[in-house]
N, C-alpha and C positions, 0 to 999 in steps of 0.2 A: 524589395529591392525590384525582382523582377516582375512583378505586378506594374508597379510604376513606370518602369522602361516601358513595358508592353502599352500602359495608355499612352504615355507621351509621343510613342510610336503611330501609335494609331490616329491620335489628334494632329501630329505633323504631316502624317500622309493626306491625312484626309485635306488639310488643309495647306499643305504647300507640294503635294506630290509632283504636280504638273512644274514647278518652277524648279524641283530639285531634278527631275529627270533632264530638264531642257538645259539645266545649267552643267552637269556633268557630262551630259552628250554633245556638248559642242554643235556645230551646226554649220550652216550654208546660211548668208544674207545677202542681199542684194543691195548693193547701196546707190543712193540717187544719182550717180553719175552712170550708172548700167553696170559697174563691177560686182561682181560674185566675189563676197568676201569671207574667208573660212575662219569662223567663231571657234576657239579652243575650248576644248573642257575648262571650266573654271569651278570655284567654289562657289555655293547658290546664293542668291543674296536675298535671303528670307524676310532680314529685319530692319533691310535698307542700310546696313553695315557688313557690304562682304568680308569685312576683317575677321568679325566676330560673331561665333557661332555658341547657341545658347544650349542649355542641358537638354531641352526640349529637342531643339535641331537635330542636336547628336544623336538622342535617342530615335528620332525619326528616319534618320540617314544612316545609320549603323546600330541597329539595336541588339544583335547578337555580338557585336563588337563591347557595346558600352554594357550590356549585363555580364560577360565576362571579366569586363576590367572593373566592374564596380564590386563583383563579385571577389575577384582577387585583392582589390583594396581591403576590403571588411574582413575578408578571412587573414589579412598581412596584421592588419592592426588589432584583430582579436587576439594573435598569439603574444600580443604586448599586454593586454588587458586581461586579467586573473578573473576568469568568467565561471571557473569552478564545474561541476558536471553538470550534465543536460538535466532539465527542470524535472523529468518523470524518473530518476533516479534520485533525486534528491531526498524525498522523504524515507524512502528506507535507510540510507545514510545516516541523515538526523536523528532517525530511531535508533539505529545502532550506537551512533555517538551517544545519546543520552543514555541509552543501555549501559556503556563504558563508564561514562561519568557516574549513574548512581552507584554502580559495583565499584568503584574506586571510592567515592563517598563510604558506601557502607565500610570496605575495608578498612577505611581510616577512623571511623566511628568505634569499630571495634576495636583499634588501638587504643584509640583514646579512651576507651572504656575501660579495657584491661589494665591502660597504665595507672587509670585513676582507683583501680581495687589492689594496687600494692602497696604493702607495709612497707615504707612510707610512700602514701598516695605520690603521684607524677601528675601535675596538672598542665594537661594542653588543651588549648583552645580547639573547638571544633572546628570545621570549614562553617563559612558563613551561611551556605545553602542549606547547610545539616541544621544548623542553631536555630533559622528561620523555621525549617519544617518542623524541628521539635518545637518550637514556640505557639505556631499554628496548630499542630496537635494537642499542646496542652490548653490552649486557647478553648478548642471544639470541645475536650473533656470537659474543661469548666463549665462551658454553657450547657452540654447535656446533661450534669450533673444538676445544675440550677434550673433546668427545664424538668428534670425528673422532682426536683424538691416543691417544684410550683405547683406540678400536677397531683404530686402527693397534698398538699395542702387545700387544693380545691377540693379533692375527692373528701378530705376531713371535713372542710367547712361545710360540704354537701351532706356529709352523713352526720354531722351534729347536727343540721337542720331538720333531720328527719323527724317524725313523731315517734315518741317513744315506744308506741305500741306496733311500730314496723322495725323490727331487726334486721338489719342488711348491710350491705355496704353499694354504695354505687356502683354500677354495672356497666353503665354507658360509657365511662371515661376508660374503663379496661379495654371495651371494644374498638375493633379497628372500625374506621371510617370506612362508610359507605359508597 
């Protein structure tokens, strides 16, 4: 905001500096009949309409006042807008909130599991996020088991195709990739 006001002020001063100074300064003028008339200070007629000043005009004539006034307006409006903490503080706050949520979820899960182990069992639904996490873990576990079974099947196929005189197992499948 301050940079925008400064740009407008510089541009307005460059274009209309003399007109502004002349209008605010007043002056003397010689009438056609030879009488010297005093010209009172007045608003500059920058855009051809002396009753109307643009943002650029005000920035050019009163940059400090415009900066202070706009700063005050913005600060007053921000009091009514929930902006939250400064951007640099949000990361640690979010991380702390996520840890607290995880702690509460773990506590709830322990209570649900202990209720299920009672005689007679008490059935309480898990939190949706915990349910989703458990489902995801189960899917990953199933995929890992399927991959191990497929690998064992490939090893068995390779071993069964080996010549009878060569006893041993396929080692290349057990070695880590290079």
